[in-house]
C-alpha positions as MATLAB code, in Angstrom:
seq = 'EFNGVPFACGELTWIVTGNMYEGGSDECNHIQTTYYDKCCSGPSPDIPNAANKCEICPDGKDWYAPVVYGGKPMTCLELDSVLLRNGVFGDSAECDQATQEYASTCCYTPPMKPCNLCHFGQKSYSVAERTVLYNGAESDCYGIHNHLSTRVEAEQDVCIVAQNELFDDCCYDKCNLCQNYQLNSEAVVMTNGGQQMGCSEIENNFIGLNQITQGSEQCSILQQQHFNDCCYDVPCDLCKKDETSYELLVQSPVIYQGRNRTCGEVAVLARDVMSQSDVCKTTKHDVFDSCCYKQCDLCGDPGWAIDWNRKLTYDNLASTCLDVFMNLRSERIQDGDDKCRSIQYTVSHECCYKLPTNQCFMCQASDGTFLNTNWNAEVSYQDKRMTCGDVNAILSSEEVDGELCLGARDSFWNECCTPQEGGKINLPILPSGVSDNNDGSSKWSDYGDMGFGNFIKRNGASSHSLCVSAALTLIGMAT';
ca = [
       0.000    0.000    0.000;
       1.127    3.555   -0.780;
      -0.692    6.433    0.969;
      -3.428    3.993    1.907;
      -3.947    2.820   -1.684;
      -2.986   -0.693   -2.908;
      -0.622   -0.674   -5.907;
       1.491   -3.187   -7.762;
       5.229   -2.471   -7.388;
       5.447   -1.586  -11.068;
       2.704    1.001  -10.693;
       4.445    2.439   -7.640;
       7.560    3.280   -9.663;
       5.486    5.426  -12.043;
       3.710    7.167   -9.170;
       7.083    8.000   -7.596;
       8.364    9.284  -10.942;
       5.196   11.308  -11.528;
       5.531   13.002   -8.134;
       9.122   14.030   -8.988;
      10.515   12.926   -5.613;
      14.205   13.881   -5.430;
      16.829   11.227   -4.795;
      18.067   11.525   -1.207;
      14.939   13.333   -0.015;
      13.071   12.109    3.072;
      10.169   10.986    0.872;
      12.424    9.002   -1.456;
      14.394    7.388    1.402;
      11.181    6.413    3.157;
       9.718    4.826    0.010;
      12.899    2.840   -0.679;
      13.114    1.645    2.936;
       9.433    0.710    3.124;
       9.049   -1.137   -0.195;
      12.543   -2.458   -1.022;
      12.036   -5.933    0.464;
       8.628   -6.349   -1.157;
       9.428   -4.936   -4.570;
      13.084   -5.605   -5.400;
      15.149   -8.699   -6.061;
      18.590   -9.189   -7.503;
      20.218  -12.195   -9.216;
      19.781  -15.421   -7.246;
      20.414  -19.156   -7.818;
      16.813  -19.452   -9.042;
      16.966  -16.347  -11.282;
      20.658  -15.785  -12.147;
      19.943  -13.181  -14.831;
      17.366  -11.165  -12.923;
      19.027   -7.868  -13.788;
      18.455   -8.507  -17.510;
      14.695   -8.949  -17.210;
      12.378   -9.167  -20.195;
      10.442   -5.923  -20.286;
       7.377   -6.179  -22.499;
       6.435   -2.567  -21.906;
       9.017    0.240  -22.160;
       6.712    2.635  -20.301;
       3.507    1.850  -18.389;
       2.005   -1.619  -17.933;
      -1.662   -2.423  -17.324;
      -0.922   -4.960  -14.605;
      -4.479   -6.279  -14.392;
      -5.367   -6.625  -18.085;
      -6.297  -10.289  -18.879;
      -4.103  -12.339  -21.242;
      -3.539  -16.010  -22.025;
      -0.013  -17.442  -21.788;
       0.812  -21.099  -22.323;
      -2.887  -21.860  -22.500;
      -3.539  -20.381  -19.045;
      -5.493  -17.169  -18.399;
      -3.676  -14.629  -16.243;
      -3.126  -10.905  -15.773;
      -0.224   -8.939  -17.239;
       1.094   -8.732  -13.683;
       1.175  -12.523  -13.429;
       2.660  -12.786  -16.926;
       5.518  -10.510  -15.862;
       6.426  -12.872  -13.016;
       5.918  -16.065  -15.056;
       8.292  -14.878  -17.791;
      10.951  -14.098  -15.189;
      10.638  -17.453  -13.445;
      10.560  -19.334  -16.755;
      13.918  -17.858  -17.690;
      12.658  -15.516  -20.435;
      15.127  -12.620  -20.281;
      15.783   -9.495  -22.302;
      17.415   -9.667  -25.740;
      16.038  -13.177  -26.283;
      13.786  -14.456  -29.080;
      11.221  -15.513  -26.472;
      11.134  -11.964  -25.060;
      10.697  -10.476  -28.545;
       7.828  -12.884  -29.245;
       6.123  -12.103  -25.918;
       6.461   -8.374  -26.604;
       4.857   -8.696  -30.041;
       2.018  -10.816  -28.683;
       1.134   -8.980  -25.458;
       2.293   -5.358  -25.811;
      -0.978   -4.188  -27.379;
      -2.923   -5.522  -24.386;
      -0.528   -4.846  -21.517;
       1.174   -1.566  -22.398;
       0.261    2.101  -22.313;
       2.067    5.441  -22.130;
       1.920    6.853  -18.572;
       0.957   10.517  -18.127;
       3.627   13.173  -17.606;
       1.556   14.843  -14.862;
      -0.691   12.119  -13.456;
      -4.244   12.879  -12.421;
      -4.764   12.691   -8.657;
      -8.413   12.032   -7.875;
      -8.004   13.386   -4.360;
      -6.051   16.549   -5.093;
      -7.925   19.739   -4.287;
      -6.422   23.228   -4.245;
      -2.827   22.916   -3.020;
      -3.339   19.732   -1.018;
      -3.595   16.006   -1.736;
      -6.017   13.944    0.353;
      -6.257   10.215    1.014;
      -8.428    7.747   -0.903;
     -11.342    6.154    0.953;
     -12.250    2.473    0.707;
     -15.721    2.950   -0.738;
     -17.850    1.885   -3.721;
     -19.318    4.636   -5.897;
     -21.167    5.017   -9.184;
     -18.756    6.106  -11.932;
     -19.436    6.196  -15.670;
     -22.700    4.342  -15.122;
     -21.150    1.426  -13.220;
     -20.228    0.630   -9.636;
     -16.508    1.014   -9.002;
     -14.343    1.256   -5.906;
     -12.497    4.508   -5.243;
      -9.117    2.761   -5.207;
      -9.653    1.383   -8.701;
     -10.727    4.768  -10.072;
      -7.772    6.494   -8.396;
      -5.323    3.899   -9.775;
      -6.736    4.215  -13.296;
      -6.616    8.008  -13.340;
      -3.109    8.239  -11.862;
      -1.630    5.813  -14.397;
      -3.576    6.817  -17.535;
      -4.858   10.379  -17.371;
      -3.109   13.753  -17.397;
      -3.988   16.173  -14.596;
      -5.196   18.809  -17.082;
      -7.561   16.523  -19.004;
     -11.314   17.055  -18.701;
     -11.872   13.454  -17.576;
      -9.613   14.130  -14.563;
     -11.290   17.406  -13.615;
     -14.799   15.921  -13.975;
     -13.895   12.900  -11.837;
     -12.430   15.122   -9.126;
     -15.546   17.308   -9.036;
     -17.972   14.378   -8.990;
     -16.185   11.949   -6.665;
     -14.089   14.020   -4.260;
     -16.677   14.112   -1.457;
     -17.327   10.350   -1.639;
     -13.815    9.056   -2.342;
     -11.466   11.396   -0.495;
     -10.833   12.255    3.136;
      -8.370   14.245    5.204;
      -6.284   11.518    6.846;
      -5.164   11.956   10.452;
      -1.632   13.322   10.650;
       0.102   12.023   13.747;
       2.583   14.893   14.026;
       0.684   17.558   12.070;
       3.197   20.350   11.380;
       6.026   18.630   13.253;
       8.486   16.044   11.926;
       7.835   12.286   12.220;
      10.573   10.209   13.844;
      10.301    7.223   11.519;
      12.780    5.149   13.557;
      10.998    5.461   16.911;
       8.989    2.534   18.327;
       6.114    2.939   20.817;
       3.818    0.699   22.834;
       0.137    0.724   21.837;
      -2.830    0.343   24.185;
      -3.002   -3.349   23.298;
       0.529   -3.910   24.555;
       1.918   -4.249   21.019;
       5.092   -2.557   19.827;
       4.592   -0.463   16.705;
       6.855    1.919   14.827;
       5.762    5.545   14.574;
       6.006    5.330   10.773;
       3.796    2.211   10.856;
       1.146    4.085   12.826;
       1.321    7.025   10.409;
       1.483    5.117    7.123;
      -0.393    1.880    7.817;
      -2.593    1.869   10.921;
      -4.180    5.269   10.364;
      -4.727    4.601    6.659;
      -6.180    1.106    7.070;
      -8.672    2.403    9.620;
      -9.399    5.582    7.615;
      -8.986    7.795   10.675;
      -9.735   11.394    9.735;
      -8.012   14.550   10.923;
      -9.943   16.160   13.796;
     -11.739   12.958   14.809;
     -11.725   11.635   18.372;
      -9.577    8.647   17.329;
      -7.050   10.978   15.727;
      -6.854   13.201   18.796;
      -6.265   10.179   21.045;
      -3.415    8.898   18.854;
      -1.811   12.339   18.727;
      -2.022   12.740   22.509;
      -0.650    9.253   23.190;
       2.303    9.247   20.813;
       3.240   12.864   20.092;
       6.119   13.026   22.594;
       7.713    9.799   21.347;
       7.010   10.119   17.612;
       7.278   13.813   16.816;
       9.980   16.451   16.962;
      10.596   19.999   15.818;
      13.371   21.542   13.710;
      14.954   25.023   13.771;
      13.008   27.852   12.170;
      13.748   28.276    8.446;
      12.797   31.844    7.563;
      12.254   31.155    3.847;
      10.433   27.830    4.035;
       6.692   27.956    3.509;
       4.207   25.118    2.876;
       7.065   22.612    2.415;
       8.638   24.850   -0.261;
      12.033   26.493    0.228;
      12.468   29.977   -1.204;
      15.594   32.052   -1.879;
      16.820   34.414    0.835;
      17.582   38.060   -0.032;
      20.587   38.118    2.301;
      21.441   41.821    2.101;
      17.932   43.253    1.885;
      17.187   45.648    4.787;
      14.197   45.103    7.110;
      13.067   46.373   10.481;
      13.012   43.505   12.970;
      12.148   43.915   16.646;
      12.484   47.679   16.249;
      15.999   47.545   14.783;
      17.386   47.901   11.274;
      18.750   44.533   10.173;
      19.434   42.571    6.991;
      17.371   39.561    6.035;
      20.474   37.417    6.460;
      20.776   38.508   10.081;
      17.096   37.797   10.730;
      17.455   34.328    9.191;
      20.353   33.543   11.551;
      18.399   34.781   14.581;
      15.345   32.771   13.519;
      17.287   29.506   13.632;
      17.680   29.942   17.400;
      13.984   29.093   17.812;
      11.957   26.104   16.614;
       9.772   26.051   13.510;
       6.447   25.686   15.332;
       7.116   28.341   17.964;
       5.120   31.563   18.046;
       8.348   33.536   17.538;
       9.088   31.706   14.271;
       5.552   32.083   12.970;
       5.466   35.788   13.848;
       8.872   36.425   12.261;
       7.812   34.749    9.029;
       4.557   36.698    9.001;
       6.419   39.998    9.429;
       9.363   39.646    7.019;
       8.767   36.728    4.630;
       7.522   38.899    1.760;
      10.482   41.288    2.190;
      13.182   38.629    2.593;
      12.157   35.602    0.547;
      11.404   35.030   -3.099;
      10.920   32.228   -5.588;
      13.736   32.312   -8.107;
      12.898   32.511  -11.796;
      13.022   29.006  -13.274;
      14.655   29.167  -16.685;
      12.691   26.184  -17.987;
       9.527   26.670  -15.945;
       8.630   22.961  -15.856;
      10.014   20.285  -13.484;
       9.949   17.794  -16.354;
      12.534   19.842  -18.284;
      16.231   20.404  -17.595;
      18.869   22.948  -18.616;
      21.509   22.217  -21.239;
      24.161   24.074  -19.252;
      26.887   24.189  -21.912;
      24.633   25.175  -24.829;
      26.027   28.263  -26.568;
      23.703   31.139  -27.492;
      23.567   34.884  -27.879;
      22.090   36.674  -24.854;
      21.948   40.470  -24.465;
      23.995   40.660  -27.685;
      26.841   38.731  -26.037;
      28.147   35.231  -26.681;
      26.957   33.223  -23.681;
      25.952   29.793  -22.475;
      22.748   28.681  -20.756;
      24.766   28.483  -17.553;
      25.623   32.191  -17.933;
      21.935   33.041  -18.311;
      21.037   30.964  -15.258;
      23.727   32.599  -13.110;
      22.595   36.021  -14.334;
      19.064   35.258  -13.110;
      20.492   34.360   -9.705;
      22.765   37.403   -9.439;
      19.952   39.783  -10.417;
      17.499   37.904   -8.169;
      14.844   37.716  -10.851;
      11.683   36.349   -9.296;
       9.349   33.768  -10.747;
       6.357   35.411  -12.421;
       8.109   38.741  -13.059;
       7.798   40.225  -16.534;
      11.576   39.886  -16.987;
      11.434   36.232  -15.945;
       8.694   35.494  -18.464;
      10.581   37.416  -21.153;
      13.790   35.444  -20.576;
      11.899   32.146  -20.498;
      10.220   33.014  -23.808;
      13.526   34.110  -25.357;
      15.910   31.294  -24.414;
      13.946   28.306  -23.095;
      13.646   26.763  -26.567;
      17.465   26.789  -26.788;
      18.391   25.976  -23.190;
      15.731   23.504  -22.097;
      15.103   19.924  -23.059;
      12.626   17.316  -21.902;
      14.102   14.940  -19.364;
      14.371   11.428  -20.805;
      12.424    8.606  -19.182;
      15.608    6.517  -18.930;
      18.636    8.780  -19.141;
      21.635    7.778  -21.233;
      24.877    7.057  -19.396;
      27.662    6.211  -21.793;
      29.321    3.719  -19.416;
      26.193    1.795  -18.416;
      26.280   -1.773  -19.732;
      23.252   -3.454  -21.288;
      22.546   -5.321  -18.026;
      22.286   -2.023  -16.121;
      25.733   -2.215  -14.492;
      27.726    1.030  -14.325;
      31.417    1.226  -15.176;
      33.812    4.040  -14.307;
      33.966    6.901  -16.798;
      37.398    8.194  -17.798;
      36.196   11.781  -17.538;
      39.369   13.441  -18.854;
      40.133   11.049  -21.731;
      39.777   12.821  -25.097;
      37.793   11.511  -28.062;
      36.494   12.941  -31.319;
      32.710   13.403  -31.235;
      30.557   15.356  -33.687;
      33.745   16.476  -35.476;
      35.188   18.020  -32.296;
      37.801   16.955  -29.779;
      36.265   16.733  -26.319;
      36.529   14.713  -23.110;
      34.479   11.632  -22.298;
      32.847   13.733  -19.567;
      31.701   16.257  -22.181;
      30.288   13.488  -24.386;
      28.451   11.999  -21.413;
      26.966   15.437  -20.600;
      25.735   15.847  -24.192;
      24.166   12.381  -24.149;
      22.403   12.971  -20.824;
      19.429   14.414  -22.709;
      19.026   11.203  -24.742;
      17.117    8.017  -23.969;
      19.281    5.067  -22.910;
      18.110    2.993  -25.882;
      18.225    5.897  -28.359;
      20.331    5.826  -31.501;
      22.774    8.521  -30.314;
      23.320    6.826  -26.947;
      23.886    3.370  -28.427;
      26.154    4.767  -31.159;
      28.349    6.622  -28.660;
      28.702    3.517  -26.525;
      29.849    1.486  -29.496;
      32.325    4.178  -30.542;
      33.853    5.180  -27.190;
      33.424    2.202  -24.855;
      37.118    1.286  -25.014;
      38.402    4.828  -24.490;
      35.854    6.087  -21.946;
      34.820    3.157  -19.765;
      36.708    0.944  -17.300;
      35.370   -1.554  -14.729;
      34.669   -0.641  -11.141;
      37.250   -1.633   -8.524;
      37.117   -5.265   -7.436;
      38.322   -7.262  -10.416;
      35.730   -9.466  -12.098;
      33.118   -9.338   -9.315;
      29.662   -8.604  -10.775;
      31.166   -7.137  -13.952;
      29.132   -7.205  -17.155;
      30.405   -8.895  -20.289;
      32.578   -6.260  -21.956;
      33.056   -5.778  -25.682;
      36.225   -7.325  -27.075;
      39.351   -5.250  -26.477;
      38.273   -3.853  -23.095;
      40.455   -4.929  -20.205;
      38.763   -5.953  -16.977;
      41.735   -4.801  -14.905;
      41.279   -1.412  -13.289;
      44.527    0.477  -13.792;
      43.414    3.348  -11.604;
      43.181    5.766  -14.509;
      39.518    6.455  -13.889;
      39.017    9.344  -11.476;
      36.988   12.480  -10.981;
      38.343   15.702  -12.377;
      39.624   18.106   -9.753;
      37.553   21.280   -9.959;
      38.651   22.594   -6.586;
      35.924   24.240   -4.561;
      33.722   25.139   -7.521;
      30.882   23.015   -6.240;
      28.321   24.163   -8.769;
      30.646   23.811  -11.759;
      31.788   20.439  -10.464;
      28.186   19.271  -10.251;
      27.446   20.382  -13.797;
      30.530   18.692  -15.165;
      29.697   15.370  -13.629;
      25.992   15.268  -14.174;
      25.496   17.475  -17.158;
      21.784   17.592  -17.441;
      19.857   18.262  -14.315;
      19.932   20.234  -11.100;
      18.372   17.339   -9.211;
      18.042   13.582   -9.580;
      14.718   11.830   -9.413;
      14.023    9.251   -6.786;
      14.201    5.838   -8.502;
      13.958    2.275   -7.324;
      17.220    0.454   -6.640;
      18.811   -0.922   -9.805;
      17.353   -4.364   -9.256;
      14.514   -6.269  -10.825;
      11.006   -5.316   -9.759;
       8.997   -8.306   -8.571;
       5.854   -8.196  -10.677;
       3.657  -10.135   -8.251;
       4.339   -7.963   -5.210;
       1.659   -5.466   -4.178;
];
């Protein structure tokens, strides 16, 4: 279950992707910790090639669509598991045949911005376990929510109509154990029945299974019983509002507690108190609008990334997209300003590209294993001499199975890629001519303390990485 809604593991990966959870974030870490054992498996004696799984669908899969395989009726979810256990792996004739036969029934293209049945205003609510009348037939709210979130874009009329018609019957405001405080997911408490239960289990499972609503007597009892053990506060962050962090205007002057100060000074003073204290709330109310702003986003869409090294003409000067981005920061251009919109309109078509579903990494083998990249080694690419790191940055906007990505791998594998340390352990089969001895030549470039430039050089495409499942095979039968 995820947020009180039952999903197949495969569906969960698309929901995580659709919500744009960042790798390393609390949400991403919690999801990986909670569902890893149920959803992920690596190579084993029974399934030695699990990492090279036959994937019938490159994008979304209709897990519950009925098919017939080997004379037996089953769902696409069951088919996924049967193929794995029968030894049908990727790049095999059997996988190609299964793809041709079942793709039309099992596969679909998932939405870029999934429809959330229980999203209203700026808040997402929980899905109730209830049967309703939808499109002339009785359906359960979970099934409708699952269908909309995996098939329908948030802006489509069918999504908006469903939200308007079904919100009151299918959605509820789930009890929040800690409300505006932080949940200690590692803490364990004793329930009234004498049973030990983790605070995260109470928050994510018990409350959801019992559909306990915020403000109810049951919710108040749980909050009173477990608040001290399960919840904690953090220092006041002046420019954080509704879970969104804004930029701080460090040198901007404000009057605080009757004295002239800078916003930077107020932010430092604010961290001496806790986020839910009256002092923090009052300080934010008084100076937030003067001290905090949302920076202009060059691309304006979380599904798009900046091509940092792209050359262009900006303000009649030869520049790069990185120069434009840094100019926005230095001038503190705010999101929604006329200048922000003008710059977005002028350069976004040159600087921004749609993030690939599966990003190309030049030194990722066909079985998903990553090799070291010789970042400083020079090759000739697109009629220019450049480093392997530069080539990898250019390819980061391509799909992993795209023509450009595959072509670059074939051309530069020998020069750019070397195995990880540890000899032959878990190494993929390398093309002929590639040594499997690590000579230590692979290392990161030394960019000194230029953290931002260093980040761009290594990653090339994006200012954040999406939360993804561990690079292991997803167990199709798990829910």
